[in-house]
Structure formats: structure tokens, C-alpha cells
C-alpha positions in Angstrom: 4.8 -12.8 -12.6 7.2 -10.5 -10.7 8.1 -6.9 -12.1 11.5 -7.3 -14.4 14.8 -6.3 -13.3 16.6 -3.7 -13.9 20.3 -3.9 -15.0 22.1 -5.0 -12.1 23.9 -1.7 -11.3 21.2 0.4 -12.3 18.7 -0.2 -9.9 18.9 3.0 -7.9 18.9 6.5 -8.3 22.4 8.2 -8.0 23.0 9.9 -4.8 21.6 13.5 -4.7 19.4 12.8 -7.8 15.9 13.3 -5.6 17.9 16.5 -4.2 18.4 17.5 -7.2 15.0 17.2 -8.5 13.7 19.0 -5.6 15.6 22.0 -6.0 14.8 22.5 -9.8 11.1 22.2 -9.1 11.5 24.8 -6.3 12.8 27.1 -8.8 10.0 26.4 -11.4 7.0 26.5 -9.0 7.2 30.1 -8.3 6.1 30.7 -12.2 3.4 28.0 -12.2 0.4 29.1 -9.9 -0.8 25.2 -9.5 -3.5 23.7 -7.7 -3.8 19.8 -6.5 -6.1 17.5 -5.2 -4.7 14.1 -4.3 -7.8 11.2 -3.3 -7.0 8.0 -1.6 -9.4 5.9 -3.0 -10.8 3.5 0.0 -13.4 1.1 -0.7 -15.8 0.4 2.6 -16.4 -3.0 2.2 -13.3 -4.2 3.0 -13.3 -3.0 6.6 -12.5 -6.2 8.5 -9.9 -7.9 10.4 -7.1 -7.4 10.7 -6.9 -3.4 9.8 -10.4 -2.6 11.1 -9.1 0.3 13.7 -5.8 0.8 12.0 -7.6 1.7 8.3 -9.5 4.6 9.7 -7.0 5.9 12.6 -4.0 6.2 10.3 -3.2 8.3 7.6 -1.6 6.2 4.6 2.2 6.9 4.3 1.6 7.1 0.4 -0.6 10.2 -0.6 1.1 12.0 2.7 4.5 11.5 0.8 3.2 12.9 -2.4 1.8 16.0 -1.0 5.1 16.1 1.4 7.0 15.9 -1.8 5.2 18.8 -3.7 4.7 20.9 -0.9 8.3 21.0 -0.6 8.4 21.8 -3.8 7.0 24.7 -4.0 3.3 23.6 -5.1 1.3 24.7 -1.6 -1.6 24.8 -3.0 -2.4 21.2 -2.3 -5.1 18.9 -0.7 -5.2 15.2 0.3 -8.6 13.9 0.3 -9.0 10.3 2.4 -12.0 8.1 1.2 -11.9 6.5 4.7 -12.9 10.3 5.9 -14.6 12.0 2.8 -16.4 9.0 1.3 -18.9 11.2 -0.7 -16.1 13.0 -2.1 -17.2 14.0 -6.0 -13.7 15.0 -7.8 -16.6 16.6 -10.5 -17.3 19.1 -7.9 -14.3 19.7 -6.1 -12.3 23.3 -6.2 -9.2 24.3 -4.4 -8.5 28.4 -4.0 -12.0 28.9 -6.0 -10.9 26.8 -8.9 -10.8 23.7 -10.5 -7.2 22.1 -9.6 -4.9 21.6 -12.0 -3.7 18.4 -11.1 -6.2 15.3 -9.8 -3.8 12.4 -8.5 -5.4 9.0 -7.4 -3.5 6.6 -5.5 -5.3 3.3 -4.5 -4.8 -0.7 -3.4 -6.0 -3.5 -5.9 -8.4 -4.1 -2.7 -10.0 -0.6 -3.5 -10.3 -0.4 -7.5 -13.5 -0.1 -7.7 -13.5 3.3 -5.7 -10.3 4.4 -7.6 -12.1 3.9 -11.0 -15.3 5.7 -9.7 -13.2 8.7 -8.7 -11.5 9.0 -12.1 -14.5 8.2 -14.1 -16.1 11.1 -11.9 -13.1 13.3 -12.8 -13.6 12.5 -16.9 -16.9 14.3 -16.4 -15.4 17.8 -16.0 -15.5 19.5 -19.6 -12.4 18.7 -21.6 -11.6 22.3 -21.8 -11.2 22.6 -17.7 -10.0 18.9 -16.9 -6.9 18.9 -14.7 -4.5 16.4 -15.7 -5.8 12.5 -13.8 -2.5 10.9 -12.4 -3.0 7.6 -11.5 -0.7 6.0 -8.9 -0.2 3.6 -5.7 0.0 -0.2 -5.4 -2.9 -0.8 -8.2 -1.0 1.0 -10.9 2.6 -0.2 -9.7 1.6 -4.3 -11.0 -2.0 -3.3 -13.1 -1.1 0.0 -14.7 -3.4 -0.8 -17.5 -7.0 -0.8 -14.6 -6.9 2.8 -14.6 -7.5 3.1 -18.4 -10.9 1.7 -20.0 -11.0 -0.7 -22.8 -14.5 -0.2 -23.8 -15.1 2.5 -26.8 -18.3 3.2 -25.7 -17.1 4.4 -22.3 -13.9 5.8 -23.3 -12.7 7.1 -19.1 -9.0 6.8 -17.8 -6.7 9.0 -16.0 -4.5 10.9 -18.6 -0.9 8.8 -16.8 -0.1 6.0 -14.4 2.6 6.4 -12.1 3.9 3.3 -11.9 7.1 4.1 -9.2 7.5 6.4 -6.2 7.9 10.3 -5.7 10.5 10.5 -7.7 8.9 9.5 -11.3 6.2 12.0 -10.7 8.4 15.0 -9.5 10.6 14.1 -12.8 7.1 14.0 -14.8 6.3 17.4 -13.5 9.3 18.9 -14.0 9.2 18.0 -17.7 5.8 19.1 -17.9 6.1 23.1 -16.2 9.6 23.2 -19.1 7.3 23.6 -21.6 4.1 24.9 -20.3 3.2 28.3 -21.1 1.3 30.4 -18.8 -1.7 30.2 -20.0 -1.9 26.5 -20.5 -3.7 23.6 -18.5 -1.6 21.0 -17.5 -3.9 18.4 -19.4 -3.0 20.4 -22.7 0.8 20.3 -21.9 0.8 16.7 -21.1 -0.8 15.8 -24.5 1.9 18.1 -26.2 4.8 16.3 -24.3 3.0 12.4 -24.7 2.9 13.6 -28.2 6.5 14.4 -28.7 8.3 11.8 -27.4 9.3 13.6 -24.2 7.8 11.3 -21.4 9.5 8.4 -23.0 12.8 8.8 -21.2 11.2 8.6 -17.5 10.9 5.1 -16.2 8.0 4.5 -14.4 5.4 5.7 -16.6 2.5 4.4 -18.5 0.4 6.3 -20.8 -2.1 5.8 -23.5 -1.7 7.2 -26.9 -6.0 7.3 -27.8 -8.0 8.4 -31.1 -10.2 11.2 -31.6 -12.7 9.9 -29.5 -10.5 9.9 -26.2 -10.7 6.2 -27.0 -7.3 4.2 -25.6 -5.4 2.9 -28.6 -2.4 1.3 -27.0 -0.4 1.3 -23.3 3.4 3.3 -23.3 5.2 1.6 -20.8 8.4 3.5 -19.9 9.9 0.4 -17.8 10.5 0.3 -14.5 11.4 2.9 -12.2 14.7 3.6 -10.4 14.7 3.4 -6.5 16.2 6.2 -3.8 18.7 4.4 -2.6 18.9 6.9 0.3 15.5 7.4 1.8 17.0 10.0 3.8 16.5 12.3 0.6 12.5 11.6 0.8 10.9 15.0 2.0 10.2 15.1 5.4 6.3 13.3 5.9 5.9 16.2 8.3 4.7 17.9 5.7 1.9 15.8 4.6 -0.1 16.1 7.4 -0.7 20.1 6.9 -2.4 19.1 3.2 -5.4 16.5 5.0 -8.7 17.4 4.0 -11.1 17.5 6.9 -13.4 14.6 7.7 -16.9 15.2 6.5 -20.0 14.2 4.7 -19.8 16.9 1.8 -19.3 16.4 -2.0 -16.9 19.3 -2.5 -13.5 20.5 -0.4 -13.6 22.4 2.9 -12.1 25.9 2.8 -9.3 24.5 4.9 -7.1 21.9 5.4 -7.5 19.8 9.1 -6.0 22.0 11.6 -2.5 20.5 13.5 -4.5 20.3 17.0 -7.0 18.1 15.2 -4.8 15.6 13.5 -4.5 13.5 16.3 -8.0 13.6 16.7 -8.5 11.3 13.7 -4.8 10.0 12.8 -3.7 9.0 16.5 -1.5 6.6 14.8 1.4 7.5 12.4 2.5 5.8 9.6 6.1 6.1 8.6 8.6 4.8 6.3 12.1 3.5 7.8 13.2 0.8 5.4 12.5 -1.1 2.2 13.2 -4.4 1.1 13.5 -8.2 2.4 16.3 -10.7 1.9 14.0 -13.9 1.9 12.4 -14.4 -1.7 9.0 -16.4 -0.8 7.3 -16.8 -4.0 3.8 -15.4 -2.6 5.4 -12.0 -2.3 5.9 -9.2 -4.8 8.2 -7.2 -2.2 11.6 -8.4 -3.2 10.6 -8.1 -7.1 9.7 -4.2 -6.3 12.3 -3.1 -4.6 14.6 -4.6 -7.3 16.3 -6.9 -4.5 17.9 -4.0 -2.4 17.5 -3.4 1.1 16.9 0.7 1.6 16.6 2.6 4.6 16.8 5.9 6.7 19.3 6.8 9.0 18.7 7.1 12.8 18.7 10.4 13.1 16.2 10.9 10.3 13.6 8.8 11.8 14.3 10.6 15.3 13.4 13.8 13.5 10.4 12.6 12.4 9.2 11.1 14.9 10.3 14.1 17.6 8.8 16.5 14.8 5.5 14.6 14.5 4.8 14.5 18.3 5.5 18.0 19.0 3.8 19.8 15.9 0.6 17.3 16.0 1.0 15.5 19.4 1.1 12.4 17.6 2.8 9.7 20.0 2.0 6.1 18.1 3.9 5.3 15.3 4.0 2.3 12.9 6.7 1.8 10.6 6.0 1.0 6.8 8.9 -2.1 6.6 8.7 -4.8 4.7 11.1 -6.8 7.8 13.0 -3.9 10.2 15.5 -6.7 11.3 16.6 -7.4 7.8 20.1 -6.1 8.3 21.2 -6.3 11.8 23.9 -3.0 11.1 21.2 -0.7 9.9 18.7 -1.5 12.3 21.1 -1.3 15.6 21.7 2.3 14.2 18.2 3.0 14.3 17.3 1.8 17.3 20.5 3.0 19.3 19.8 6.5 18.2 16.0 6.3 19.1 17.1 5.3 22.1 19.2 8.2 22.7 16.6 10.8 21.7 15.3 13.4 23.9 11.9 15.3 22.5 12.5 18.4 24.3 15.3 19.9 25.8 14.8 18.1 29.2 16.5 14.8 30.5 13.2 13.2 29.7 13.3 10.5 27.0 11.2 10.5 24.2 7.4 9.6 24.9 6.8 8.4 21.3 6.0 4.5 21.1 5.9 2.3 17.7 5.9 -1.1 16.2 6.6 -2.7 12.9 7.0 -5.8 10.8 9.9 -8.3 11.4 10.8 -12.5 11.1 10.6 -15.0 13.3 14.4 -15.6 12.0 16.0 -12.5 12.6 14.3 -11.7 15.9 16.4 -14.6 17.2 19.5 -13.1 15.5 18.9 -9.6 17.6 17.8 -11.3 20.5 20.9 -9.9 22.7 19.6 -6.4 21.4 16.0 -6.6 22.4 16.6 -4.1 25.4 17.9 -1.6 23.1 14.6 -2.2 20.9 12.5 -1.7 23.9 14.1 1.1 24.8 14.0 2.9 21.6 10.2 2.8 21.8 9.2 -0.9 20.2 6.2 -1.7 21.6 4.6 -4.3 19.0 6.1 -6.4 16.4 4.5 -8.0 13.6 6.0 -11.3 12.6 5.1 -13.3 9.7 5.1 -16.5 11.1 2.9 -17.5 8.2 3.0 -21.5 9.4 5.3 -22.6 12.4 5.6 -25.7 11.1 7.4 -24.4 8.0 5.5 -26.9 6.0 4.4 -24.6 3.8 6.8 -21.3 3.6 10.0 -21.7 5.3 11.5 -17.9 6.4 13.7 -19.8 9.3 10.5 -20.1 11.5 9.8 -23.4 13.3 7.2 -24.3 16.5 10.6 -23.8 19.2 12.0 -20.6 17.3 8.6 -19.0 17.6 7.3 -19.3 21.0 11.4 -18.7 21.7 11.1 -15.3 19.7 7.9 -14.8 21.5 9.1 -15.3 24.8 12.3 -13.1 24.5 10.0 -10.4 23.2 7.5 -10.4 26.2 10.0 -10.7 28.6 11.4 -7.4 27.0 7.6 -5.6 27.1 7.3 -6.3 23.2 4.0 -7.5 22.4 4.4 -10.8 19.4 1.8 -9.8 16.7 2.0 -12.8 14.8 0.5 -12.9 10.9 -0.6 -16.4 9.9 -2.0 -17.9 6.3 -4.4 -20.7 5.8 -4.0 -22.7 2.7 -5.4 -25.7 1.6 -3.8 -28.5 3.2 -4.1 -27.2 6.8 -6.3 -28.5 8.9 -8.4 -26.8 11.2 -7.2 -29.3 13.9 -4.0 -31.4 14.0 -3.5 -34.4 16.2 -0.1 -35.7 17.2 3.0 -34.1 18.1 3.2 -31.9 15.4 0.9 -28.6 16.0 -0.2 -28.5 12.2 -3.7 -27.4 13.2 -5.0 -23.8 12.5 -6.2 -23.9 15.9 -3.0 -25.6 17.2 -1.1 -23.0 16.0 -3.3 -20.2 17.3 -3.3 -21.9 20.7 0.6 -21.9 20.6 1.0 -18.7 20.1 -1.5 -17.4 22.4 0.3 -19.3 25.2 3.8 -18.0 24.2 2.7 -14.3 24.9 0.9 -13.4 21.3 -1.2 -10.2 21.7 -3.3 -10.3 18.4 -4.0 -12.9 15.7 -4.0 -12.1 12.0 -5.5 -15.5 9.3 -5.8 -14.4 5.8 -6.3 -17.3 3.2 -3.7 -18.0 0.9 -4.2 -15.8 -2.4 -2.3 -15.1 -5.2 -0.8 -11.4 -4.8 -0.1 -9.3 -8.3 3.6 -8.7 -8.8 4.7 -12.4 -7.0 6.3 -15.4 -8.8 3.1 -17.7 -7.7 0.3 -15.1 -9.3 0.3 -16.2 -13.0 0.5 -20.0 -12.5 -2.9 -19.6 -10.2 -4.4 -18.6 -13.1 -3.4 -21.3 -15.7 -3.5 -24.0 -13.1 -7.8 -22.8 -13.0 -7.5 -22.6 -9.1 -8.7 -18.6 -8.8 -12.6 -18.1 -8.8 -14.4 -16.4 -11.2 -17.5 -16.7 -9.8 -19.3 -18.7 -7.0 -23.0 -18.8 -6.8 -23.7 -16.8 -9.3 -21.6 -14.0 -7.4 -18.3 -12.4 -9.5 -14.9 -11.9 -7.2 -15.2 -8.6 -7.0 -11.7 -6.5 -6.5 -12.3 -5.6 -2.7 -12.8 -9.6 -2.3 -8.9 -10.0 -3.1 -7.9 -8.7 0.4 -6.9 -12.7 1.4 -10.2 -12.7 3.6 -12.3 -14.1 1.3 -11.3 -17.6 0.3 -11.0 -16.7 -3.7 -8.6 -19.5 -4.8 -8.3 -23.0 -3.5 -8.1 -26.7 -4.9 -10.3 -27.9 -2.0 -12.9 -29.9 -2.5 -15.1 -28.2 0.0 -13.7 -24.4 0.6 -16.3 -23.1 2.8 -14.0 -25.2 5.3 -11.3 -22.9 4.6 -13.6 -19.5 5.4 -15.3 -20.9 8.5 -11.8 -21.7 9.9 -10.5 -18.5 9.3 -13.8 -17.3 11.5 -12.9 -20.3 14.2 -9.5 -19.4 14.1 -10.4 -15.6 15.0 -12.9 -16.9 17.6 -10.8 -19.2 19.1 -8.3 -16.0 19.8 -10.5 -12.8 20.7 -13.6 -13.2 22.2 -15.2 -12.2 26.0 -13.7 -15.0 28.2 -10.0 -13.9 27.0 -11.1 -10.7 27.2 -11.8 -10.9 30.9 -9.1 -13.3 31.6 -6.9 -10.6 30.3 -8.0 -8.3 32.3 -7.1 -10.3 35.3 -3.9 -12.0 33.9 -2.6 -10.2 30.5 -0.1 -11.8 28.3 1.9 -8.9 27.9 3.9 -7.0 30.5 2.1 -3.7 28.9 -0.4 -2.8 30.7 -4.4 -3.4 29.5 -2.6 -3.7 26.1 -4.2 -7.3 25.8 -7.5 -6.5 27.0 -7.1 -3.6 24.6 -6.1 -5.6 21.6 -9.5 -8.1 22.6 -11.9 -5.6 22.1 -10.0 -4.1 18.8 -10.4 -7.7 17.6 -13.8 -9.1 19.2 -15.3 -5.6 16.8 -13.4 -6.5 13.8 -14.5 -10.4 14.1 -18.1 -9.6 14.1 -17.5 -6.9 10.8 -15.7 -10.0 9.4 -18.4 -12.2 10.2 -21.2 -10.2 8.9 -19.1 -9.3 5.7 -17.7 -13.1 4.8 -20.6 -15.7 6.6 -22.4 -15.2 3.1 -19.9 -15.9 1.2 -19.4 -19.3 3.2 -22.8 -20.2 2.2 -22.0 -19.5 -1.2 -19.5 -21.8 -1.3 -21.3 -24.8 0.6 -23.9 -24.4 -2.8 -20.9 -25.2 -5.3 -21.2 -23.6 -9.0 -17.9 -22.5 -8.7 -16.6 -21.3 -12.1 -12.6 -20.8 -12.4 -10.5 -18.6 -14.2 -8.4 -19.8 -16.8 -6.7 -16.6 -18.4 -4.3 -14.4 -16.6 -6.0 -11.3 -16.1 -3.8 -9.2 -18.5 -4.7 -5.7 -19.7 -7.3 -6.3 -22.9 -5.7 -2.5 -24.2 -2.7 -3.4 -26.5 0.8 -2.3 -24.3 4.4 -1.7 -25.6 7.5 -0.3 -24.3 8.2 3.2 -25.2 11.3 1.9 -27.6 8.8 0.2 -29.8 7.1 -2.3 -30.3 8.9 -4.6 -27.9 7.0 -6.3 -25.0 5.7 -3.8 -22.3 7.9 -4.0 -19.0 4.6 -4.1 -17.0 2.4 -6.6 -19.0 1.8 -9.7 -18.2 1.7 -12.7 -20.2 -1.6 -12.8 -23.0 -1.6 -9.2 -23.2 -1.9 -7.5 -26.7 1.5 -6.4 -28.4 1.1 -2.9 -29.9 2.2 -1.6 -32.9 3.1 2.2 -33.1 0.3 4.0 -32.7 0.7 7.1 -35.9 1.3 10.5 -35.0 -1.9 11.6 -36.8 -4.1 9.4 -33.9 -2.4 11.5 -31.7 -2.6 15.2 -33.3 -6.2 14.4 -33.6 -6.7 13.5 -29.8 -4.9 16.6 -29.0 -6.9 18.7 -30.9 -10.4 16.7 -29.4 -8.7 17.5 -25.7 -8.9 20.9 -26.6 
């Protein structure tokens, strides 16, 4: 089920709205001495291909963006904790500036849900009088906001509010709270007052719980779909977020200081940057177009150049990854960016910049921009991840074909850009096929390697939250609940595990993924790459082989046991959509909530007296 679309013409914020709330908060911040800890939940059981290196060596853009926004607005006492680097961190023991933080923010993807819940649970152990205001955000809450609230009356943990949108939503929430907060009042107590008086209902992009006197959620109130910032130049500069990173350690507490600037590059040599949002394709398995309200949003070339140059100067970062949905989506805007970067200088000398970067594109748009690929290379692009999915376009059609894919790879290689294909394995695709049509997984892997692919990503087709196929996958009964007595857990929803299939022997699908990786990443290809690399970039091919073999070892170790369970059978299927167990309603009344999936119990209005008791209990 896709996120519903706002009224046409009302999808985007008015120009300057984000700048306005940032300016107003700067004036308010000086009156409040707030401390904030932002935690990025990370489940280390997800460490395998295709993200085995980047998961630890690239500080996520989302939490850094929130940190940048808070610092930009004057909230200087802010720290970002990454569980990749600080897996023992315990919110109940955190102290910043010698005290329990006023705000505790948790960001999580769906695959890290278990760790997200553990962080919130631990924060809820803090005495209610001193407990920080707990705010959950990230991809998990965008599509499944109910997942950060407990539905068990015997175990009433939960966030105070879920942000289902971007920076503007959080900043708007803070503006409302700080406008009514008294000097001696906790942020959580202020939130409860604002919640009970309906002051939050006019901020699209929030979900909060109405609780009883014991803190048990009775219903969730959904304020609707967020408005998106259209001009990404209005976002705070990402260089700010790197000032807030907690140094890696095994401690359960926070360090005295943030990670020094001269050590950032050692732990995060790759900088993730938001360049553009949106994609013109409307693939049924992908939630991206609906999330972006069918809009394409970009930063200017000048702004992107400023970000890369400043990050290089201040932190020594030279390598960047653009968190794009489809960077080549709009030819005119793409050219404005790459032409600007191609002319950018890192300093006052005549030497061109030394930064290198990569991002995601499609085969179709690569061919459209083929005459401009030399400029793309000159702009610093050295690798492009292409959503090939299926070369024959039997399963997914995005303008790709065998000839188009191989031609796009050839063009990229000629211009010194590494093609990095991303594939999807599905039930009807065999491991090997015969005949002229390369339908088999290994057939396609062979063709792409021959065409110059430097890396390979193979993931099983798995229903993604927020996509058109999501609810149908559950109602049709192809999603697994348990296999041979083992339940499917959230960390297994990264498409490395076969957890949804109609195939009579799903274990073959699991082994096919491993076989494709082993075919592509192996010692012979590594040695051959040293002699005759497929890439014009020196040692890039062999370097990717080393990372791939390391990742394959971890992927094999983590998934081979699941393959054996699939062989044993005894598979139980889900037939119900994983909707909220807590009743949900819109802020306007008992109407269906924007983020509720089919099957979510609808709520009536909870009596204000219940809220008052909850407020009294929180105090």
C-alpha cells in the first residue's frame, strides 16, 4: 500500500518555509538550554552483501541531517550516536553536559527495528520525572509508525511521538513546543500539554499516542502526510552534522567530546550526501515515487559543490555517495549539477577538485545522457549503481534490455566510470537458462561482467513497505511467518533472505543468490583483475573483488542455515497484513489514518480525561 498523495498543488512547502522555521527557532533556542541525543539504530546481523563495507564506513545521511538542522537552529548541545560504532550504547545511562538529555531521538530502518525497540525500551527505564521526550523517526516510522509504540498493556514502552517526515516536520514540532514551554518545565511535560490541547494536530507528519494513566497506548493519532521541501538548497549544510558524531567505543555512556574533525575521515571515509529526490518510473515494488508525492526535488550544482568542497577542506573527505533515487532523472537539472562540479576548484589554485563520487541511475537515462558522460566523469563521478533488476525486462520494465544494458555499461567504461549493477532475483528466474535469451541469473551475471561490471548486487524480490505490491503479497499468502520453527525477524527483511516466495523449492532461490555472488566474486577473478581489470580505474576491479569476497563470506555464514531450513519445509505463511494492533485515526476525527494499513482497527475519540490522567502520571 503506497502512501496517499496530498491534494495536488499542496505536496510541497512554499518556497522559504523551511528557511523561516529555521530562523524562528534560532531566536527561540537562546531562551532554552536544551540537550539532545540522536541515535541511529543498527542491527549487526544485517552485515553482509551488498553493504558490507559502506554500512560501517559511511555515517548515514538521515541522522546527520537531523543533527545539522538542530545545530543550525542553535541547539549546540547535540550528539549523534551510531550503533554501528557504539553497539553497547544504553540511553538509560546517557548524560550530555552532565545531565539527562531533554530530547532523545531514534532513527531506524525497518531491518533495524529490533534495535530501535531496544533503544526506546531502555530510554523508558529512566524515571518519568527525568525522562527525555522520545521522538522516533527514519524509514521505519515513515511507513510503520505504530511500530515504535507498544500494543501490550503489560509492557507499556514506546516513543512519545513518531515523525513520519523530514527535517521540517521535526523543526515545526519543536517550534510549537518551545513556544509554550516554561523555563522549569521538561520537554516531555510540555509535549503532553501540547498533545492534549490539540496543538500538534496542525503539523502534518506526526503520529502520537493517547495513553491511559498507566502509560498504555489507547489509540494513535495521525496528523497526515507531510509536505515536502521542494528546493533542497533550503536544507541546512551537511558539514554541521559531522561535528556531532559520538566517537566509536565500547562504552554504554557518551564520551566527553564529539569525534574530533581530524578523526572523522578515519571512521567515515565516504560521505553520504542528499543530491536529488524522486524517480519518474513507477515500479510496483518501489515506495520511492509515492513517498516523494510524484515530485522530483534537487539541490543546485553550486550548493552541491559547496558541500563537497567544505567537507573535503574541514574533514578531509574525498569520496562521496549521492543518496539519489535516480540522479539522471531530469536531464536539464543533471547537467546543471555535473557542469558546475566539473568547473569546481577545491582551493584557489588552478587545479580541479580531487573528490570522487558515485550515485544511482537507470539504464534508460544513462543512454539518454550518453553524449554528456565525459562531463559526468569530469565532475568526479567514478561509479554508478544501475537498477538493472532483470536484463530481459521480463519481470521489471524500466527501458532496459540486454542490448541497452551492455551498451550503457560499455559507454560508462569508455568514460572511466564503473558500472555497478543491482539485480533482483525472483521466483520464475532460473539459475541458468539455455537458448539465445539470457534469462538465467548466472547468464545475466556473466553478460554484465563481460560488459565491464565492477560489482554485483543480487537481492531476492521481497515486498517493501509503502509499495503497491505490499498488501497483496500478504493477502495472497506468499509471505513467510516461520520456517522450520524459526520466525522471520525484521532484520531478515533486507532481501538477502528468501522470506516470500511461491516457488515449490524456495531453498533453490536462496542458493541461487549465493551462487551468483560466488560466480562474480572469487579469487580467480581477483587475480585476473590484477592483470586485466575490467575498469579503467587503477585497481578498482580488484578492490571490489576483495570487498565482495569478504562480504560473500559473511552472507554465506548468515544465510546458509536459512537455506537448510527452507529445505526442511514446514513453512507457515502470513495471511494478514502486518497492520497496527493499536487503533488509529486521523487528527480530524475518527476518519482513517493516512499511515494505517488495511486491517488497522479504527479508533473513536479518547476522552480528554484519560489524557489528563496520563499527563498526571507522567509527572
